N, C-alpha and C positions, 0 to 999 in steps of 0.2 A: 449669622453665626460669628462668634469670636474666632479669629484665626489664631488660636493658642496652640503652643507646642507642648504636648503632655510630657515631653522629656525635659523641658526647660523648668528648672526649679521655680523661677519667678512666675511662669505661667501656671505651674502646678498650684502655687499659693493662691493665685487669682481665682482659679477654678474652684478650689476648696472653699474659699470665702463665699463665692457665689452660691454654692450648694448649701453652705451653712445658713446663709441669709434667706434662702427661699423657703417659704412655708406652704406646703401642699394644701393644708386646711384653708388658709387664707385665699389661696388660688381658687379653690372650689367655691368659697363664699363670694368672691368677686364675680365669678362666672354666674352664680345663681342670681346675684344682684343685677347683673347686666341683662340676663334673659328675662327675669320677671319685670324689671322696670320698663323695658322696651317691648314687652309682650312678644318675645321671640320664641319659636318652637324649641322645646328642650332637646330634640334630636339634632339640633344644629351642631352640638358638640361632637356628634358622631361623624360629621363631615370630614373627609380626609384633607380637604383644603383648609378647613378651620384648624385642624391639628397641625398642619404644616406651618400655618401662620404663627401659632403659639410657640412651636418649637424653634422657629426662626428668630423670633423676638426674645426668647428666653433660653439662652444656652444651658442654663442649669436645670431646665425642665426635661424630664424624661417622658416618653410617650405613655408609659404606664401610669403616670401621675395625672394625666388628663382624664377627668371623670366622664363617665357615660351618662346618658340621659336618665337611666334608672337611678344612678347614684345621686344625681341632682334632685330628682323627685323625692328621694328619701331625705336628702339634706333639707329640702323645702319643708318637710314635716317637722324635722328637728328644730329648724330655725323658727318656724311658727310657734312651736311649743315653748322655745326659749323666749320669744317675744311676748308671750302671754303674761309673764311676770311684770315687765315694765308697763304693760297696758293696764293691768290690775292696779299697779301703784299709781299710775296717772289718774285713773278714775277715782281712787281714794282721795286724791288731792284736789278734787273738783271743788271749786268755791261756790258755784251756782248749782241750780238744779241741772240734771242731765236730761236734756230734751232728745227726742228721737224722731227720726224720719225712717220710714220703711216702705218698700214698694216691691212689686213682683216683676220679673222679667224672664223671658224665654230666649235661650240662645239659638244660634243657627242649627245646632244639633238637637233642638227640641227638648232641651233640659231646662226646667223651670227653677229659678232662684228667687230668694227673698233677700234683698239688700237691707241691712239694718245699720243705721248710722246714729252716732251719739254726738250731741252738740253741747258744749259747756265751756266754762272758763276755770282754769286751775288757780291755785293759790298765788301764783306769780302773775296773774291777770292775763295769761295767754289764752286766746280763744282756740278751741279745738273742734275739728270736725272729723270724727273718728269712725271708720268703718269697723264695726264690732264683729259682724258675722255676715256670711253670704250662704246660708244653708239651702240645700236643694229642696224643692217642694215636690213631693211625689204624690201628694193627695190633691183633691180639688182645691181651688183657690178660694175656699170659703173663709168667712171671717173667723170662725173657730180655729181653722187650720193655721191661719196667719197669726192669730193670738198665741197659739201653742208655741210656735217658733220664736216669736218675740219674747214671750215669757221665759222660755228656756234660756235665751241669750241674756236677758236681764238677770236671771238667777245665776247663770254661769259666771257673770262678771260681778256678782254681788252688789248690785246697785238698786235693790228693791226699795230702799228708803230714800233714794235720790231721784225718783222718777218725776220728770217735769211734764212738758207738753209734747204732743205728737203732731207733727205737720204731715198731712197725708193728702193724697188726691181725693177726688169726690166720689169714688166708687162706693157703693152701698156696703160692700163687704168690709170696708175699712170702718164703717160705723159699727158693724157687728163685732169686729175685732176689738175696737175700743171698749165696747160694752163688756166683752169677756175679760179684757185686761183690767178694767176698772173693778170688776167683781173680784178678781184675784188679788189685786194690790190695793183695793179700797181707795178709790179716788173718783171724782166727778168726771165722767168721760165726756159729757157735753162741754164742760168748761175746758178740759184739757185737749179737746180735739180741734186742731187748727187746720184750716183748709188751704191746700197748696194754691197760691194765688195764680201762677201761670196756667194751671189746669182750668180754673173756671173762667179766666180771661180768654182762654182758647175756645171754650164753649160759647162765651158771649159773642166773640167775633164770628165764629162759625154760624151762629144763629143769624147774625147780621148779613153774612156773605151768602149763605145758602138758603135762608128763609125757612123752608119746611122740610122737604125731603133731602136726605143725605146720602151721598155715595158710600158704598161699602158699609152699610148700616150694621151688619152683623159683626164685622171686624171691629168697628168702633165700640159697639156695645160690649164686646168681650173685654175690651181694655178699660173702658171708662165706667162701666156699671150701668145697669138698665135704667136707673132713675134719672140719669143725666140726659137720656134721650127719650122722647115721648113718641107715641104712635102717630101715624099719619093723620088719623082722625082727630086726636087731641091737638096735634100741631096745626092742622087746618083751622081748628076752632080758635086757637090762640092767635093765629094770623088774622082770622076774621075779626077778632076782638081788637087787634092792633089797628086794622084798617078802619073799623068803626070809630075808634077813638079819634081818628084823623078826619072823620067825615065832615066836620065843620071847617076844615082847612079850605082856603079859597082855591088851592090847587086841585081840590077834589070836586069842584063844580063841573058841570057838564061842558061848559064853554068858558074859555079864558082868553083874554086879549093877547096873552103871550102865544097862544096857539097860532096866531096869524103873523107873529113877528118873524122877520127874516133876519137871520144871524149869519154873518159872513166872517170867515177866518182865513187869514193868509196862510197858505200851505205851500211847501216846496213842491209837493205832488198832490194833485186833486184826490179827494177821498170820497169819490162817488162809489157807494157800495153796490156790488152786483149780487149780493146775497144777504140783504139785511133781514133781521128778525125784529120787527117794530116793537116798540114799547107797548105792552098790552093796554087797551083802553079800559078794561075792567080788571082791577087788581084783585086777584084771589090766589089761593094756594096753588092751584093747578097752573094758572098763567104765570105766576111768579117762578115756579119751578121750570117751566119751559123757557122763560127768559134767561134764567140762570144758565141753562144748558146751551141755548142758541144765541144768547146775547153777546155783549162785548167780551166778557170773561171766557165764555165758551169758545168764542172765536180765537182769543189769544191762546187758549189751551190747544186748540186744533192746529194753530200755527206751529206751536212747539212740537206737536206730534208729527207734523209734516217735516220739520227740521230733522227729527230723529230718523225719519224714513229715508231721507235723501241727503247725501253729502253735497250734491250739487246745489240744493237750496241753501245749505249752510254757507257754501262759498259765495253764492249770490248775495246773501245777507251781509257777509263780511265785505264784499266788494262795494255794495251799496253804502255801507258805513264809510268806507274810504273815500267815496265820491261825495257823499252828503256832508260829512264832517271830517275832512282830512287831518285836522289838527287834534282830533280826539282819538283815544285808543279804540281799537276794534274789540268788541265784547261779544261773548256768546249769548245765546238766548237762555233765559231762565224759565224752566218749566215748572208749573205748579203740580202739587200732589193732591191726594184725595183726603188726607187726614189733618194737614197742618195749614192753617190760614196764612202763616208766614210765607209759604210758597206762593200764594195768590198775591200777596203784597209785593214780594220780590219780582214776580212776573210782571205785575202792573208797573212797577218802578222801572224795570229794564225796558219794557215796551214804550213807556213815555219818554225815557231817555233817548231811545233809538227810533222814535216815531217817524222822523223824516226819512231815515234810512229804510225803515220797513215799508213805508209808502213808495219810496223809489224802487225798492226791490220788486214789489208787486207790479208796478208799472212796467218795469223791464221785462218781467215774466209775461205780462199781458202782451207787450209789443212782440216778444219772441213768438208767442202762440199765434198772434195774428199774422206775422210774417210767414209762419209755417202753414198757413191755410185757414186757421181759425175754425177748425171743425169742432162742433160741440162735444163730440165723444172724446176728443183729445184735449179738452180744456183742463188745465191744471186746477186741482181742487183748491189750491191756496188762493186763487182769484176770488173765490166766494167768501173769503175770510177778511176782506178789506173792511176796516172800520170807518163808519161815517163820522162826521164832525161831532154829532150828538153822542155817539158811542165813545168817542175819545173823551168827551166831557165826563161821562159816567166813570170811565176808568180813572181819570185824574181825580175826581171827587172821592171815589172809594179809596184810592191809594192814600190820599191825604187824611181821610178818616181813620185809616189803619195805623198811621204813624205813631200816635200816642200809645196804642196797644203794643206796638213793636218796642217802644222805649220801656214801657212798664214790664213787659214779659222778660226782657233782657235784664233789667235791673233787679227784679225780684228773684231771678235765678242765680244771683250772686252768692258768694260764700258767707256773707255776713261778717267778714273780717276786713277792717279798713286797711288800705295800703296795698292790697294784693291785686286789685283791679280798679278800673275807673269808677265803678259803682260797686257797692258792697252787698246789696240785697238784704240789708238788715231788716229785722221785723218791725222796727219803728217806721219804716217806709211803706209798709203794707197798706195801712188804712188810707194814707194820703194818695197813693197810686190809684186805688179803686175809686176814691172820691173824684180824682182828677179825670178819670176815664168817663165816669158818669156825667160829670160836668161837660166834658168834651162832646159827648153824644147829644146832650140836651141842647147845646149850642148848635151842633151840626144840623140837627133836625130843623133848626130855624134858619139854616143857610149861612151860618157863620162858623169859620174855622180860625183858630189862632195858630199862626205859623211863626217859626223862629228862623231868622236868617243866619248867615255864617258868623255874624258879629253878636249873636245871641240876643238879638233885639226882636221882641214879640210884635206882631202886627195882626190886625184883623183882616181876614180874607173872606170875600163873598163867594160862596160856592155855586149859587144858582144863577149868577149873571149870564144872560144869553141863553138860558135853557127855557124850553117850553114847559107848559104846565104838566104834561105827562111825564117828562123826565124828572122834574122836581118831585112830583108825587111818588115816582118809583124810588128815588133816593131816600125820601122820607120814610118809606116803608122799610127799606134796608136798615136805616139808622135806628128806627124804633124797635125792630126785631132784635137788634143787638142790645139795645138799652134794656129791653124787658128781660132778656136772659141775664145780663150783668146785674141788673137790679135784683133779680131773683136770688142769685148767689150772694149778693151783698146782704140780703136779709138773713142769710145763714151765719154771718159773722157774729155770733152771739157771745163768744168767749170774751171775758174781761181782758184777756191778754192783748187783743188787737189795740185797745185803747191804752192799756198800761204801758206798752212799749213806747207809745208816743209820749205819754205823760212822764215816763221816767227817762226820756231823752232830755238832758238838762237844758238843751237849747230850744226845746219845743214846749214841753209840759202841756197844760191845758190850753195855752194860748193858741197853739197850732190848731187844735180841734175847734176852738171857738171861732177862729178865723174861717175855718172850713164851713162850719155849720151856720154861722151868721151869713155867709155868702150864699147859702143854699136853702132858701126858704121852703123848697119843696120837700125837704127831708128834715126840717126842724121839728123836733118832738121834745116836749118839756121833760118827758120821762127818761130820755136818753142819758143825759149827764147824771141825773140822780141815780139811775140804775147802775151806771158805771162806778159812780162814787161809792155806792153801797157795796158793790162787789169788790172794789179795790180795798175798801176799808175792811170788809170781812176777811179778805185774804191776808191783809196786813195784820189784823188782830189775831187771827187764828194761827198763822204760820210764822210770822216774823217779829212781831212786836216784842215778844218775850223770849226770843231765841238767845241762846248763848253765843258769845262772840269769841273769835280768836284774834290774835294780833294781825293787823292788816299788813300786807306786803307793801313795799314801796315801789312806785313807778316813776318814770321820767315825766317831767312836766311837759305837757304838750304845748307846742308853739301857738301863738295867737295870731299868726299871719292871716291877712284878709284874703278872701277868695270870692269868686262869683258864686251866686246861687246855682243850685242844680236846676235841671229842666223843670222838674215838678214845681219847685218853689217859684221859678220865674213865670211859669204858666199860671199858677194861682195868683201871683202878684198882678199879672196883667189882667186876669179876670176881675180882680178887685177894683182895678183902675177903670175897667169897662163899666162895672156896676156903679162906679162913683161912690163906693163905700170905703172911706178911709178907716184904717184900723182904730178900734175904740178900746179904751181901757189901758193903752200902753202909756206908762209913765213918761213924762217929758224929761225928767231928770232922776238920778239915782236917789231913792228915799234915804233920809237920814236915819241912822240907827239910834234908838234911845240908849241912854247910858245903861239902863238895866231893863231887860226884857223878861217877861214871865216865862216859866218853863213850858215848853210846848212838846207836843208829840212830833216825832221825826217826820212823819208823813205830812202833818199839817205845816210844819216848818218848811219842808221842801216845797210844798205847793204854794205856800205864801210868798215865796221868793219869785221874782220874774225869771224868765228863761235866761240862761247864760249867753252872753254875747261874745262868743269866741269861736272863730271859724274852725280851729283845730278840733274842738269838741263837737262841733256840728257834724263833722264827718265820722267821728268816733266817740259816741256818747259813753261807751264803757270806760274810756280813758278818763273822763271827768269823774266817774264814780271811783275809779282807782286813785286818782290824784287828789280829789277834793271830797267827793261824796262819802267815801268810806270813813273819813275822819269825822265829818260833820254829821253824817247819817249812817252810822255803822250797821244798824239793823235794816234800815230802809235800803241800804246799798245792796244787801243780799236780795231783797225783793226786786229791786230795779234790774239787777243783772239776770235774775231768773227770767224776767220777761224780755229783756233786750237780747238774750242769746237764743230765743226761739227762732228756728229757721222759717223763712218766708215760703219756702217751697221744698219739694222733695227732689230737687234737681241734683243734689249731691249723690244720692243713691243712683240716679240714672247716669251720672257721669262715671260712677264706678262700673256700672254695667257696660258703658261704652268702652272703658278700658279693658274690661274682661273680654269683650267681643271683638276688639280691634286687632284682628289677626288675618293673615292671608287666607283666602277662601278659594276653592276650586270653582271656576265658572262653569255653569251647566251648559251654556251655549256660547259660541263666539259671537262677536259683534255682527259678523257677516250673516250668521245663521239667524240672529235676532232680527236684523234688518229685513231679511228675506221673509221671515214670518210676519212681520208688521206690514210689509208690502202686500203680501197675499191677503191678510185680513182687511186692509184698507180697500183693496180692489173689490173684495167680496161684499163689503158693507158701504160702498161709496155713497149710496143714496141716503143712508142713515147718518153718515158723518159729514156730508156736505153742508148741512145746516148748522154745524158747530163752529164755523169760522166767524170771526168778529167783524161786525160792520162798523162804520164810523160812529154810529150812535153808541155801540158797545164800548168803543174806546173812550168816548166822552163820559160814559157812565163809570168806567174804571177810574177816570181822573177824579171824579167827584168822591168816589169811595176812598181813593187814596188820600184825599185831603181830609176826609172825616176821620180816617184811622190814624193819621199822623200823630196826634197827641197820645193815643194809646201805645203806639210803638215807642214814642219817647218816654212815656211813663214806665213801660216795661224795662227799658234800659236804665232808668233812673232808680228803680227799686230792687233790682236783682243783684246789685254789686255787693262788695264786701262790707260796706258801711250801712247796709239796709237793716237796721234793727227795729225793735218794736215801736220806738218813738216816731218812726216815719209812716206808720200804718194809717192813722187817722189823717195826718197831713196829706199824704199822697192820695188817699181816697177822696178827700175834699177837692183836691186838684182835679181829679178825674170827673167828679160830679160837675164841676164847672165846665169841663170839656163837653160833657153830655148836654148841659144847659145851652152852651153856645151852639152845639150841633143842632139841637132841637129848634133853636131860633133861626139858624141859618137855613135849614131845610124845611121850615114850616110849610112852605108852599109845595113841597114834594111829598105827597102823602106816603108813597112807598118807602122812600128813604127815611122819612121821619118816623114811620112805623118801625123800621128796623132799629133806628137809634133808640126809640122808646123801649123796644124789647130788650136791647142791651142794657139800657138804663135800669130797667126793672130788675134784671138779674143782678146788676151791680148794687142797686139800692137794697136788695134783699140781704146781701151780706153786710152792707154798711150798717143797717139797722140792728144787726145782731151784735155789733161790737159794744153796744151800750150795756150789755149784760155783764161785761167784765170791767173791773176798775183799772186793769193794767194798761189799757190803751191810753187812758187819760193820765195815768201815773207816768208812763214813759214819756208822754208829751211834756208834762210839767217838769220832769227830771232832765229834760234837755236844757242845758244852760242858756241856749239862745232863745228859748220860749218861756220856760217856767209857767207862771199863771197868766202872763201877759197875753200870750197867744189866745187862750181861751176867752179872756176878758175882751179882747179886741175882735174876735171872730165868731164867738158863739152868742146865742141869745142869752140874755140875762137869766132867764128862767132855767137854762141849762147849766149855767156856771156854778151856781150854789150846789146843786146835786153832785156835779163832777168834783168840785173841790172837797165836798164832804166825803165822797167816795174814796178819793185819793188820800184824804186825811185819815180816814179809817184804815186804809191799807197801811199807811205809815205807822199808825198807832199799833197795829198788829205786828209790824216789823219791829218796832222799838221795844215792845213788851216781850217779844220773843228773843231778844238779845240781852245778854248781861252787860255789865259795865267794863268788861275786860278790854273791849275795843274802844279805846279812848285816846285822845291826843296825848295825855300824859304818859300812858303806857307806851305809846309809840315813840314818844320823845325819849323816854328813859332807855328804851331798847336800842334806839338809833344813836343816842348820844354817848354811848360807852367809849367810842374811839375819838370823840371830839374834845378839844381843850375847853377851858372854862369860857373863854371869849365866844367861840363859835356856838357852844351849847346854850349860853344865855341869850346870844343874838337870835338863835333859831327859836327859842321859846318866846321871845318878845314878838317875833314876826308871826308866830302862830296864834297869838292872843287876838284874834279877829272877832271873836264872838263871846259874849258873856256866858259863863258856865251855866247860868240859870235859863238861858234861852233854848228853846227847842230847836233841834237841828233843821227840821223841816221848815219851820217858820223863818229861821235865819236864811235858809236857802231861797225861799220864794220871795223874801223881802228884798233880795238883791235884784238889780236891774239885769235883764237879759242882754247878752252881748254875743256877737258873731264869733263862732269858734272855728270857722273854716280855716284850714282844710281838714281839720279833724272832725270827728263826729261825737255824739253825746257820750257814748260808752267809753272811748279812750279818755275823754275829758274827766269823767268820774274816776277813772283809774289813775289819774295823776296824783302825785304825792300831796300836792296842795289841797285838793278836794278831800282826799281821804283823811287828812289831818283836821281839816276844819269841820267836816261832817262825817265822822267815822261810821255812824249807824245809817244815816241816810244814803251815804255813798254805797253801802252794801245793798240797800234796797234798790238803788238806781242801777247798780250793776246787775242785780238779779233780773230786773225788768228789761233793761236796755240790752242785755245780752241775748234776748230772744231774737232769733232770726225772723225775717219777715216772710219767709217762704220755706217749703219743705223740699228744697232742691238737692239736699245731700244724697238721699237714696237714688235719685236719678243720675247723679254723677257716678255713683257706684255702678249702676247698670251700664252707663256709657263706657266705663272702663272695663267692665266684665265682657262686653262684646269683643274687645280686642284680645282678651285672654283666651276665650274659648274659640278655637278655630279648627279648621280641618286638620292642620298639622298637630293639634293638641287633642285630637279626638279620643285618645286613650286616657286622658286625665279624667279621674272620677270627680264627682261633685265636691267631695271633701277637699281634694287637692286644689280644685279651683278656688274654693273658699279661702283656704290658707294662703294661696298665692295672692289673691286680691287684697286680703287683709294686710299681709306683709308689705305688699307694694304700697298700699295706702298709708301705712304707718311710716314707711321709709320716706315717702314723698312729703309727709307732714312734719318730718324732722324728729319724730319721736325716738327713733333708734340711731340718730346721727351720733357719731363718735363712739359707738359701742364696739368693743373688741369682740372678736369671735368667741362665742360662748359666754360673754359677759353681759352686763346690763348697761343701758344708756344712762347718761347723766340727766336725771330729771330735775336737777336744780334744787 
């Protein structure tokens, strides 16, 4: 408090000024902003201690001016209603299609919500991920019910004419919802339905990790949809088919020379298992399920359960770490869960990292037990969980197999906006990630894994060295099961958008897809590229070619600094070097431009030019369409951005749910009560649980799985970031296909593991094959300035190239015809040159005369050599002023395509945020208030309302 004397005239003046400057309304708004942004309970303002804090820090504040929780809830509603105006204005200023992600979520209080996010680029070329609504679902979560809520939101914000693509998870009710929305708003739901990449990657890895039977099947079925999980009978049938496909493998013969090989490994502590569950001699669904439960991963799981039951065991583990590796930090155990494969990978990674400490701890416990008498009835259960050397090999292999999936899932869950995270998750990364994972598993089943060291140097690693035939056979089954599931979903990627996002990445274009498909003969189909080209051309001619144009906004020129390739591209490049196939069709030097070129369609012109070689645009393809493409290809730029802004996943909605639900909760039981209950349960079921501990063979198996999954983990990281737009889809999928190929080669002698890889590959390939139905994948690839058509020419079969080029050319023609001539370099120059003197104005006009007016923008673009645009991506490259002036129509097409995100992660981000909002302290908030709070918080975090005065409107530029 100020120590002011009310009788002193000077102090009286000071107090009077303080009271005059204090605004009670602004004080309430700041309190509301603080509580909603940090997910704090509204009744916090009723706390006497909180009131004392405010009164102490503000002498002009009176206690009656501190709002109550009810006042703030009412203010929340009024602020939400005030913010609706700026949100409507922002949506009206969308330059691209408005894409949607939506997903359902149930709070801890058992209230169901539907998060609805919009993804688009405004006229200032700023990418937005906007939470539009979070309505409560009081009916069954049927497709019709979801469609009703989404349709109401679309109409409420008046965006019926701007509906783009919807990135959703693989639940069948989402198919029904899309059919209903398509019927109401008149669009092709099959084309507009994008599958959330991390969702089907999760299914592929789970198929590989768990084989046939799944824990908590009913719970998973309720979330994912019944068609994503098959019955035990069907699953056993698929498993048998996978095993039969590997029957010719030498590791599946009755006898093998490797069975008699002795393999020794130096260990700090001996790994002689006292409770091994041997690798089954006959691989079938039942035996594989038993091995999953009682093999190495089952043992690791039970070790974690033992740690949770006993603080003494935890201390023993920590002490063993200090003794075994005194220079390394002491780490806690990572326990796996029943629904997320990432927890299995994390558990395997931690176990491998602390393997020597774990072995030492078990030996110390064994010595302690023997010293105390060694009675069988007193034998610690953890002693039966010691892994054998072979089991450690399995753990290591599977952990390595999972790494690319881990990378891919993380990357494709990004926000699709460059610069905000290390990876963008742009839609252009989608296809390439899936291809890379398929390639990874195909190599893994052959016993080969591509690893990357700390210096980002790729090297080939043999997974099966030192393994007997039974272990190799088991690992191959694992890999093939994962491949089949991945390939199955790969075949569902039928929308043109998957390819268009790659084609419209100015640094990728068709060249990236050609490189992928030329490297992957198992998936080369002559109809792919032709189908994509036809779809791309049809979309271009119907929606964009004759569209009217507005003056393009001006963006900053992206830098051309060089940077290293991302993991996906390094992985694909290494695979190409392994295959001994040098890129074909890449020009050795920049082609000379003729003095006069015939008029061309924007799409054809764009595709005829090689990918842009600029690292800045590589990370941000929309920037190219903003800076270059919108000028050279004004109509095509709309098409490009439409595809490049498609989200790769629905993670954003789940993030919002996480924010909504991240609030303090009342614990039902204390840790002591939980530990007591676990101890009682374990003692009562000791005989059933004792077989769950890992043997050395289990640990070996985990190591193999780890190695196989490594590329998938890396691919997930590489495609979920902010820069992952549509141009990365085909490229990333080609990378993953190479990973599958390598895995299949590496684990060829292991029938079980190769079968798992094959199963994952089949799921992956299923989605990959469906991308040929949409021209946007190829368009996004060609519109990447680093690829253009060179990537396709160098990496695709020649019989694919012409259809793809034709498809994208057709898409460009549709864009060009859909645009009028108002978006042209001259109009832009006249508008911009008003404030320039004669010298600067004439100089700029001379610099912009880079293309004869008679030449088609698309042909001009693809005629240019591709160049590295790192650290930017294709979309920011197109957003640059230089590109927009040179290719005004094509840049708009590129922006439309390259602005498509690669995954539908926005709704998942909403759900993630919503979990923080809904808490036991906020139990009295109704669903409408939760929705308003989440939307307002989302808009504030996105900067939409920054700088807005109380009761005013934000500056939307």
